[in-house]
Kinemage of the C-alpha trace (Angstrom):
@kinemage 1
@onewidth
@group {chain A} dominant
@subgroup {mainchain}
@vectorlist {calphas} color= white
{ca unk a 1} P 0.000 0.000 0.000
{ca unk a 2} L 1.540 3.354 -1.025
{ca unk a 3} L 2.200 6.223 1.379
{ca unk a 4} L -0.458 8.540 -0.027
{ca unk a 5} L -3.230 5.962 0.367
{ca unk a 6} L -2.016 5.019 3.843
{ca unk a 7} L -1.933 8.664 4.883
{ca unk a 8} L -5.523 9.212 3.715
{ca unk a 9} L -6.738 6.065 5.491
{ca unk a 10} L -4.947 6.992 8.712
{ca unk a 11} L -6.438 10.481 8.660
{ca unk a 12} L -9.922 9.007 8.215
{ca unk a 13} L -9.231 6.550 11.043
{ca unk a 14} L -8.194 9.345 13.402
{ca unk a 15} L -11.221 11.439 12.467
{ca unk a 16} L -13.454 8.481 13.351
{ca unk a 17} L -11.585 7.533 16.553
{ca unk a 18} L -11.466 11.018 18.026
{ca unk a 19} L -14.841 12.032 16.608
{ca unk a 20} L -16.366 9.071 18.432
{ca unk a 21} L -14.518 10.047 21.623
{ca unk a 22} L -16.060 13.527 21.388
{ca unk a 23} L -19.532 11.973 21.526
{ca unk a 24} L -19.181 11.015 25.184
{ca unk a 25} L -16.002 12.271 26.917
{ca unk a 26} L -16.834 16.032 27.129
{ca unk a 27} L -20.359 15.240 28.342
{ca unk a 28} L -19.728 12.609 31.017
{ca unk a 29} L -20.045 15.082 33.885
{ca unk a 30} L -23.316 16.329 32.391
{ca unk a 31} L -24.474 12.705 32.049
{ca unk a 32} L -23.596 11.944 35.676
{ca unk a 33} L -25.446 15.055 36.850
{ca unk a 34} L -28.468 14.164 34.718
{ca unk a 35} L -28.849 10.825 36.538
{ca unk a 36} L -28.549 12.506 39.930
{ca unk a 37} L -25.025 11.634 41.123
{ca unk a 38} L -23.414 13.710 43.887
{ca unk a 39} L -19.970 15.333 43.461
{ca unk a 40} L -18.367 12.488 45.420
{ca unk a 41} L -20.144 9.876 43.270
{ca unk a 42} L -19.047 11.759 40.136
{ca unk a 43} L -15.477 11.688 41.438
{ca unk a 44} L -15.729 7.949 42.086
{ca unk a 45} L -17.223 7.366 38.622
{ca unk a 46} L -14.353 9.248 36.977
{ca unk a 47} L -11.885 7.371 39.171
{ca unk a 48} L -13.369 4.101 37.894
{ca unk a 49} L -13.064 5.507 34.367
{ca unk a 50} L -9.347 6.088 34.944
{ca unk a 51} L -8.512 2.877 36.790
{ca unk a 52} L -10.260 0.716 34.193
{ca unk a 53} L -7.918 2.125 31.560
{ca unk a 54} L -4.935 1.661 33.878
{ca unk a 55} L -5.723 -2.038 34.229
{ca unk a 56} L -6.854 -2.875 30.698
{ca unk a 57} L -4.527 -0.823 28.460
{ca unk a 58} L -1.271 -2.632 29.379
{ca unk a 59} L -3.099 -5.955 29.059
{ca unk a 60} L -4.274 -5.108 25.549
{ca unk a 61} L -0.782 -3.847 24.727
{ca unk a 62} L 0.890 -7.082 25.843
{ca unk a 63} L -1.749 -9.274 24.163
{ca unk a 64} L -1.202 -7.311 20.952
{ca unk a 65} L 2.599 -7.605 21.058
{ca unk a 66} L 2.519 -11.257 22.118
{ca unk a 67} L -0.425 -12.825 20.271
{ca unk a 68} L -2.312 -10.478 17.939
{ca unk a 69} L -1.395 -7.525 15.755
{ca unk a 70} L -2.281 -3.864 16.116
{ca unk a 71} L -4.805 -3.829 13.289
{ca unk a 72} L -6.772 -6.763 14.697
{ca unk a 73} L -6.752 -5.320 18.223
{ca unk a 74} L -8.149 -2.010 16.972
{ca unk a 75} L -10.949 -3.771 15.089
{ca unk a 76} L -11.884 -5.914 18.114
{ca unk a 77} L -11.910 -2.996 20.553
{ca unk a 78} L -13.838 -0.710 18.191
{ca unk a 79} L -16.577 -3.223 17.429
{ca unk a 80} L -16.936 -4.268 21.076
{ca unk a 81} L -17.070 -0.670 22.343
{ca unk a 82} L -19.718 0.211 19.751
{ca unk a 83} L -21.947 -2.459 21.302
{ca unk a 84} L -21.188 -1.949 25.002
{ca unk a 85} L -21.820 1.816 25.033
{ca unk a 86} L -25.565 1.084 24.810
{ca unk a 87} L -25.455 -0.158 28.406
{ca unk a 88} L -24.906 3.467 29.509
{ca unk a 89} L -28.240 4.450 27.980
{ca unk a 90} L -30.119 2.080 30.304
{ca unk a 91} L -27.989 2.694 33.419
{ca unk a 92} L -29.893 4.767 35.971
{ca unk a 93} L -28.559 3.677 39.373
{ca unk a 94} L -25.012 4.309 40.604
{ca unk a 95} L -23.925 0.611 40.685
{ca unk a 96} L -25.356 0.007 37.184
{ca unk a 97} L -23.589 3.124 35.866
{ca unk a 98} L -20.256 1.912 37.285
{ca unk a 99} L -20.743 -1.573 35.826
{ca unk a 100} L -21.688 -0.147 32.402
{ca unk a 101} L -18.644 2.148 32.360
{ca unk a 102} L -16.289 -0.690 33.177
{ca unk a 103} L -17.804 -2.906 30.479
{ca unk a 104} L -17.513 -0.144 27.887
{ca unk a 105} L -14.020 1.027 28.871
{ca unk a 106} L -12.502 -2.459 28.836
{ca unk a 107} L -12.607 -2.047 25.064
{ca unk a 108} L -12.768 1.698 24.384
{ca unk a 109} L -9.815 2.808 26.518
{ca unk a 110} L -7.206 1.022 24.368
{ca unk a 111} L -8.383 2.156 20.937
{ca unk a 112} L -6.317 5.330 20.689
{ca unk a 113} L -3.003 4.099 22.215
{ca unk a 114} L -3.007 1.017 19.977
{ca unk a 115} L -3.911 3.210 16.996
{ca unk a 116} L -0.936 5.447 17.837
{ca unk a 117} L 1.344 2.398 17.968
{ca unk a 118} L -0.042 1.187 14.620
{ca unk a 119} L 0.579 4.629 13.110
{ca unk a 120} L 4.187 4.738 14.317
{ca unk a 121} L 4.740 1.266 12.851
{ca unk a 122} L 3.511 2.540 9.492
{ca unk a 123} L 5.690 5.665 9.787
{ca unk a 124} L 8.784 3.474 10.239
{ca unk a 125} L 8.225 2.059 6.743
{ca unk a 126} L 6.825 5.269 5.227
{ca unk a 127} L 8.823 8.093 6.823
{ca unk a 128} L 7.217 10.718 4.600
{ca unk a 129} L 4.096 10.317 6.775
{ca unk a 130} L 4.208 12.657 9.801
{ca unk a 131} L 2.441 11.680 13.022
{ca unk a 132} L 1.497 15.266 13.895
{ca unk a 133} L -0.300 15.795 10.610
{ca unk a 134} L -2.179 12.523 11.028
{ca unk a 135} L -3.083 13.292 14.643
{ca unk a 136} L -4.367 16.779 13.805
{ca unk a 137} L -7.163 15.127 11.813
{ca unk a 138} L -8.209 13.505 15.061
{ca unk a 139} L -8.355 16.951 16.642
{ca unk a 140} L -10.512 18.214 13.785
{ca unk a 141} L -12.832 15.217 14.085
{ca unk a 142} L -13.093 15.758 17.840
{ca unk a 143} L -13.718 19.496 17.375
{ca unk a 144} L -16.570 19.100 14.904
{ca unk a 145} L -18.279 16.222 16.711
{ca unk a 146} L -18.013 17.893 20.137
{ca unk a 147} L -19.738 20.985 18.745
{ca unk a 148} L -22.414 18.954 16.976
{ca unk a 149} L -23.024 16.704 19.994
{ca unk a 150} L -23.464 19.677 22.301
{ca unk a 151} L -26.340 20.859 20.129
{ca unk a 152} L -27.800 17.344 19.725
{ca unk a 153} L -27.706 16.643 23.475
{ca unk a 154} L -29.380 19.963 24.283
{ca unk a 155} L -32.283 19.057 21.994
{ca unk a 156} L -32.448 15.251 22.158
{ca unk a 157} L -30.709 14.117 25.351
{ca unk a 158} L -27.435 12.352 26.136
{ca unk a 159} L -28.566 8.976 24.717
{ca unk a 160} L -28.415 10.335 21.167
{ca unk a 161} L -24.698 11.076 21.552
{ca unk a 162} L -24.020 7.509 22.732
{ca unk a 163} L -25.801 6.150 19.648
{ca unk a 164} L -23.748 8.468 17.439
{ca unk a 165} L -20.583 7.121 19.094
{ca unk a 166} L -21.585 3.592 18.140
{ca unk a 167} L -22.125 4.506 14.490
{ca unk a 168} L -18.897 6.503 14.120
{ca unk a 169} L -16.643 3.948 15.796
{ca unk a 170} L -18.030 1.189 13.549
{ca unk a 171} L -17.094 3.373 10.595
{ca unk a 172} L -13.565 3.523 12.032
{ca unk a 173} L -13.452 -0.270 12.308
{ca unk a 174} L -14.447 -0.524 8.640
{ca unk a 175} L -11.644 1.851 7.628
{ca unk a 176} L -8.927 -0.136 9.371
{ca unk a 177} L -10.400 -3.440 8.167
{ca unk a 178} L -9.804 -2.290 4.595
{ca unk a 179} L -6.271 -0.956 5.241
{ca unk a 180} L -4.524 -4.309 5.519
{ca unk a 181} L -1.086 -2.831 6.215
{ca unk a 182} L 1.404 -5.616 6.810
{ca unk a 183} L 3.396 -4.680 9.875
{ca unk a 184} L 6.733 -5.886 11.070
{ca unk a 185} L 7.282 -9.619 11.108
{ca unk a 186} L 9.599 -10.761 13.847
{ca unk a 187} L 11.278 -14.076 14.580
{ca unk a 188} L 10.913 -13.390 18.305
{ca unk a 189} L 7.791 -12.000 19.895
{ca unk a 190} L 7.954 -9.658 22.856
{ca unk a 191} L 7.999 -11.303 26.284
{ca unk a 192} L 7.905 -10.172 29.897
{ca unk a 193} L 11.697 -9.862 29.928
{ca unk a 194} L 11.508 -7.201 27.229
{ca unk a 195} L 8.870 -5.311 29.214
{ca unk a 196} L 10.973 -5.583 32.371
{ca unk a 197} L 14.006 -4.121 30.590
{ca unk a 198} L 12.063 -1.023 29.619
{ca unk a 199} L 10.676 -0.628 33.130
{ca unk a 200} L 14.238 -0.636 34.488
{ca unk a 201} L 15.245 2.259 32.235
{ca unk a 202} L 15.655 5.262 34.540
{ca unk a 203} L 14.568 7.644 31.780
{ca unk a 204} L 11.327 5.766 31.269
{ca unk a 205} L 10.566 5.676 34.997
{ca unk a 206} L 11.185 9.400 35.513
{ca unk a 207} L 9.156 10.205 32.396
{ca unk a 208} L 6.267 8.134 33.731
{ca unk a 209} L 6.509 9.919 37.105
{ca unk a 210} L 6.238 13.334 35.458
{ca unk a 211} L 3.347 12.124 33.285
{ca unk a 212} L 1.588 10.680 36.339
{ca unk a 213} L 1.841 13.990 38.220
{ca unk a 214} L 0.773 15.972 35.158
{ca unk a 215} L -2.317 13.848 34.675
{ca unk a 216} L -3.546 14.507 38.198
{ca unk a 217} L -4.166 18.005 36.872
{ca unk a 218} L -5.145 17.048 33.322
{ca unk a 219} L -7.596 14.410 34.527
{ca unk a 220} L -9.180 16.715 37.062
{ca unk a 221} L -9.560 19.435 34.439
{ca unk a 222} L -11.130 17.055 31.912
{ca unk a 223} L -13.641 15.834 34.486
{ca unk a 224} L -14.610 19.146 36.054
{ca unk a 225} L -14.165 21.807 33.348
{ca unk a 226} L -17.896 21.530 32.639
{ca unk a 227} L -18.546 22.585 36.252
{ca unk a 228} L -16.339 25.636 35.676
{ca unk a 229} L -18.359 26.425 32.553
{ca unk a 230} L -21.608 26.176 34.512
{ca unk a 231} L -20.203 28.208 37.429
{ca unk a 232} L -19.356 31.026 35.011
{ca unk a 233} L -22.767 31.062 33.289
{ca unk a 234} L -22.580 28.440 30.502
{ca unk a 235} L -24.814 25.450 29.650
{ca unk a 236} L -24.442 22.071 27.892
{ca unk a 237} L -24.240 23.624 24.405
{ca unk a 238} L -21.257 25.663 25.628
{ca unk a 239} L -19.595 22.410 26.713
{ca unk a 240} L -19.766 21.333 23.059
{ca unk a 241} L -18.222 24.664 22.024
{ca unk a 242} L -15.506 24.063 24.620
{ca unk a 243} L -14.673 20.681 23.043
{ca unk a 244} L -14.510 22.322 19.629
{ca unk a 245} L -12.180 25.065 20.884
{ca unk a 246} L -9.838 22.628 22.605
{ca unk a 247} L -9.479 20.315 19.631
{ca unk a 248} L -9.284 23.045 16.977
{ca unk a 249} L -6.553 24.811 18.959
{ca unk a 250} L -4.331 21.731 18.692
{ca unk a 251} L -4.219 21.758 14.897
{ca unk a 252} L -1.502 24.371 14.129
{ca unk a 253} L 1.057 22.913 16.550
{ca unk a 254} L 0.369 19.332 15.470
{ca unk a 255} L 0.924 20.414 11.867
{ca unk a 256} L 4.440 21.726 12.626
{ca unk a 257} L 5.143 19.258 15.441
{ca unk a 258} L 7.994 17.450 13.702
{ca unk a 259} L 9.867 20.707 13.079
{ca unk a 260} L 9.447 21.808 16.692
{ca unk a 261} L 10.766 18.493 18.022
{ca unk a 262} L 13.727 18.522 15.672
{ca unk a 263} L 14.661 22.090 16.572
{ca unk a 264} L 14.114 22.060 20.345
{ca unk a 265} L 14.097 18.390 21.443
{ca unk a 266} L 11.342 16.369 23.072
{ca unk a 267} L 12.050 17.255 26.705
{ca unk a 268} L 12.306 20.997 26.130
{ca unk a 269} L 8.967 20.898 24.318
{ca unk a 270} L 7.468 18.807 27.138
{ca unk a 271} L 8.673 21.198 29.869
{ca unk a 272} L 7.319 24.185 27.941
{ca unk a 273} L 3.922 22.548 27.591
{ca unk a 274} L 3.684 21.768 31.308
{ca unk a 275} L 4.667 25.299 32.337
{ca unk a 276} L 1.917 26.743 30.171
{ca unk a 277} L -0.534 24.221 31.643
{ca unk a 278} L 0.151 25.816 35.036
{ca unk a 279} L -0.476 29.274 33.577
{ca unk a 280} L -3.654 28.105 31.853
{ca unk a 281} L -5.203 26.543 34.950
{ca unk a 282} L -4.363 29.569 37.088
{ca unk a 283} L -6.105 31.822 34.561
{ca unk a 284} L -9.107 29.452 34.679
{ca unk a 285} L -9.168 29.844 38.470
{ca unk a 286} L -9.680 33.607 38.262
{ca unk a 287} L -12.210 33.620 35.393
{ca unk a 288} L -15.628 35.169 35.949
{ca unk a 289} L -17.282 34.442 32.572
{ca unk a 290} L -17.616 31.272 30.509
{ca unk a 291} L -16.523 33.331 27.490
{ca unk a 292} L -13.193 33.981 29.215
{ca unk a 293} L -12.892 30.288 30.064
{ca unk a 294} L -13.445 29.334 26.423
{ca unk a 295} L -10.813 31.853 25.268
{ca unk a 296} L -8.284 30.522 27.785
{ca unk a 297} L -8.744 27.011 26.360
{ca unk a 298} L -7.077 28.145 23.120
{ca unk a 299} L -3.882 27.638 25.146
{ca unk a 300} L -4.421 23.965 24.325
{ca unk a 301} L -2.124 24.740 21.393
{ca unk a 302} L 0.858 25.307 23.706
{ca unk a 303} L -0.173 22.881 26.445
{ca unk a 304} L -1.678 19.546 25.458
{ca unk a 305} L -0.354 19.620 21.881
{ca unk a 306} L 3.210 20.026 23.139
{ca unk a 307} L 2.648 17.425 25.866
{ca unk a 308} L 1.312 14.900 23.346
{ca unk a 309} L 3.902 15.149 20.575
{ca unk a 310} L 6.868 15.316 22.954
{ca unk a 311} L 5.958 12.399 25.218
{ca unk a 312} L 4.993 10.061 22.368
{ca unk a 313} L 8.127 10.899 20.406
{ca unk a 314} L 10.371 10.440 23.436
{ca unk a 315} L 8.850 7.070 24.297
{ca unk a 316} L 9.290 5.866 20.723
{ca unk a 317} L 12.931 6.988 20.813
{ca unk a 318} L 13.889 5.166 24.010
{ca unk a 319} L 11.889 1.927 23.639
{ca unk a 320} L 12.518 -1.008 21.245
{ca unk a 321} L 10.085 -1.216 18.326
{ca unk a 322} L 8.890 -4.745 19.137
{ca unk a 323} L 7.366 -3.664 22.462
{ca unk a 324} L 6.206 -0.209 21.413
{ca unk a 325} L 2.531 -1.113 21.727
{ca unk a 326} L 3.156 -2.216 25.308
{ca unk a 327} L 5.133 0.968 26.027
{ca unk a 328} L 2.445 3.242 24.602
{ca unk a 329} L -0.415 1.465 26.343
{ca unk a 330} L 1.598 1.564 29.592
{ca unk a 331} L 2.043 5.313 29.018
{ca unk a 332} L -1.704 5.708 28.571
{ca unk a 333} L -2.288 3.651 31.709
{ca unk a 334} L 0.011 5.961 33.670
{ca unk a 335} L -1.996 8.900 32.325
{ca unk a 336} L -5.079 7.125 33.627
{ca unk a 337} L -3.457 6.509 37.032
{ca unk a 338} L -2.787 10.216 37.446
{ca unk a 339} L -6.278 11.031 36.248
{ca unk a 340} L -7.634 8.553 38.818
{ca unk a 341} L -6.110 10.627 41.615
{ca unk a 342} L -7.265 13.858 39.982
{ca unk a 343} L -10.799 12.572 39.506
{ca unk a 344} L -11.481 11.146 42.930
{ca unk a 345} L -9.451 13.842 44.694
{ca unk a 346} L -11.209 16.587 42.738
{ca unk a 347} L -14.632 15.177 43.583
{ca unk a 348} L -13.804 15.035 47.292
{ca unk a 349} L -12.274 18.530 47.289
{ca unk a 350} L -15.348 19.964 45.575
{ca unk a 351} L -17.400 18.934 48.601
{ca unk a 352} L -15.294 21.431 50.609
{ca unk a 353} L -13.985 24.084 48.191
{ca unk a 354} L -15.334 25.720 45.052
{ca unk a 355} L -14.275 24.972 41.479
{ca unk a 356} L -11.991 28.014 41.375
{ca unk a 357} L -9.995 26.740 44.338
{ca unk a 358} L -9.617 23.357 42.639
{ca unk a 359} L -8.099 25.014 39.568
{ca unk a 360} L -5.515 26.840 41.690
{ca unk a 361} L -4.436 23.491 43.157
{ca unk a 362} L -4.071 21.760 39.787
{ca unk a 363} L -2.008 24.707 38.495
{ca unk a 364} L 0.523 24.065 41.277
{ca unk a 365} L 0.577 20.348 40.450
{ca unk a 366} L 1.589 21.198 36.870
{ca unk a 367} L 4.579 23.116 38.212
{ca unk a 368} L 5.603 20.011 40.179
{ca unk a 369} L 5.519 17.953 36.969
{ca unk a 370} L 7.678 20.572 35.243
{ca unk a 371} L 10.291 20.200 37.994
{ca unk a 372} L 10.449 16.425 37.403
{ca unk a 373} L 10.992 17.026 33.673
{ca unk a 374} L 14.043 19.152 34.483
{ca unk a 375} L 15.457 16.188 36.431
{ca unk a 376} L 14.761 13.934 33.443
{ca unk a 377} L 16.684 16.318 31.162
{ca unk a 378} L 19.837 15.770 33.232
{ca unk a 379} L 19.375 11.991 33.291
{ca unk a 380} L 18.776 11.903 29.534
{ca unk a 381} L 21.918 13.930 28.949
{ca unk a 382} L 23.969 11.408 30.950
{ca unk a 383} L 22.540 8.575 28.825
{ca unk a 384} L 23.575 10.383 25.653
{ca unk a 385} L 27.128 10.891 26.987
{ca unk a 386} L 27.353 7.238 28.099
{ca unk a 387} L 26.168 6.038 24.701
{ca unk a 388} L 28.724 8.237 22.955
{ca unk a 389} L 31.548 6.860 25.117
{ca unk a 390} L 30.504 3.257 24.442
{ca unk a 391} L 30.384 3.997 20.716
{ca unk a 392} L 33.912 5.435 20.776
{ca unk a 393} L 35.240 2.446 22.753
{ca unk a 394} L 33.592 0.069 20.293
{ca unk a 395} L 35.220 1.845 17.354
{ca unk a 396} L 38.623 1.652 19.035
{ca unk a 397} L 38.186 -2.090 19.620
{ca unk a 398} L 37.248 -2.610 15.990
{ca unk a 399} L 40.112 -0.440 14.746
{ca unk a 400} L 43.028 -1.009 17.154
{ca unk a 401} L 45.991 1.360 16.927
{ca unk a 402} L 49.270 -0.429 16.131
């Protein structure tokens, strides 16, 4: 399959994957409120959302690397999630809602990380395809569907968005079914020893620590931004506009992402993104109008976009290709672990402080993540020096001086 055709198919796949995500993720808090959950129950529900991904994503990653292939895993998870989302429509009690979320997320939570791994595998054989330019189509799909769903939900209820998710994700499964890209064939499949080697890499561990801390803030923001919108005068249709603004703001940076990484390096880009996250959340904490909140979210361009391209690129640089699916799903699970703390902690805090106080706290947490990145920069530099020394010693051994 030629690069041009692959690029078109990947863009369509990302539009479907992220467009489907936009049909439920921005509106979960609204959904929980509509069925009468308290702030603490909402926090628990979001915590379950996070922990389900934490547990299932690495499992899907290992199963994919060990037994399946990325294309097949994506098809299975897409088709299964399109069916299981209907359980949320009928869930009215708190235990039933939790059960339905778990059932749905067992499949849905791994779609995007495995798709990212599949995309990077394609890029290795077709290096004229740029990840950022593929991923920006996902942002566009998310932007349009979030805006549309906000209007649909206001007029028809949350169930209509869940049905739309099912239709769109099935379309995504059809796209990847027709792609039939033949990935890497290997004489030795990944095993637990390979995974263990990556987990002993100090760079990987420190990176995961910074990502974990960052996602306490990111997860809390994702879960409770709709409450900030409501506290500043907005309604559910504004939540759709918020999703559109966030996703559309990512597009310019994703388009030039490869140039930014090449010029400044992954860790510098990552640190910059986290610093601006702190600025963004502090500005949210002093906002008095939902219009101001929406305008502040355009900082997504220099926050999440930089976070995304830098962390994915760094992981792909420091991990072997044969276990990249495992590494990327582990990364997503760590994101979910941080979000778990942010979700349940945010829900508990909101019983005692207002939404503006919560945003001041998550701004400080972003600064803590930035500090960990600075530590990682020093560790990474030592790895580069060590690798250079080993290379020079190897050359001397191969070319001894008489």
